[in-house]
C-alpha positions, 0 to 999 in steps of 0.5 A: 500500500502506498503511503499517503498524506491526506490533507484536508482543506476547508473553512471552520465548521465545514466538517473536516474533523468528522470527515478526517475520522472517517478517512482515518478508519477507511484508510487505516491511517494515523490522524493528526488534528490541529485543534486536538494538538493545540489542546494537547499542547495547552494541557502540557502547560505550554503557554502562549501557543501560536498557530506557527508553533502548533503547525510546526509540531503537527508537521514533525508528527506527520513526518514521523508517521510517514517515516514509520510507513504510516499514512496520515490524515491531517485535519486543519483548515489548510487555508492557503496554498503555501500551507498545503505546499509545505505539506506536499514537500513533507510527503515528497521527502518521505516518498508518500502520495499527497492528496488534498481533500477540499470540503466544499461547503457553502459559506452560509452553511458554515455560518449556520453551523458556527451559530449552532455550535455556540449553543451546543458547544460540540467543539471549541469556538472560533473567535470572530476575528479568526473566523472572518480572517479565514473566510476572507483568506481561504484559497480554494485548492485547485486541481494542480494540488491533487484535489478531491472535492467532498460535499456535505451531500456526498455519501461517504462510502460511495465517495471513498470508493470512487476517490480514495482508492482511485487517487492513491491505489489503496487496498481498503480494509473494512473497519470491522477488520481493523480491530 
């Protein structure tokens, strides 16, 4: 099975974490979540965390897993082409495939989900400044970046069968066989 770095790209509240967990199970990959890593580092007493610091730690972990021969699903907004490009470099340095998975969710839906989260608090909140900045600065991945699009209406199993196998020649092991 060919090593692959699956790099999610999408606005906050677009469903990246949910999708990344499904891809993790489907591909039997390791999963690194930027948000979860931030919380982990905070709990270790690291003060004054920055995006740059957490991103650097995520990249170290991605490289570590790829060196161990494990595919990785990276769950973050990956809002800019330069962010995705640096991840592509890591995959190339480790002889791994690189795949961007773009969550194409309407901005109105993202705003609605954010508003719902303020009530149900299923995930951490994103302050207005950061949320608006990400909406303004997000660069939609192009086909030149080896991009597969995922939409909210997609059936995951059907989408995965059509896209994940085809894009990286993976041998799929059903989740019940992974235990």
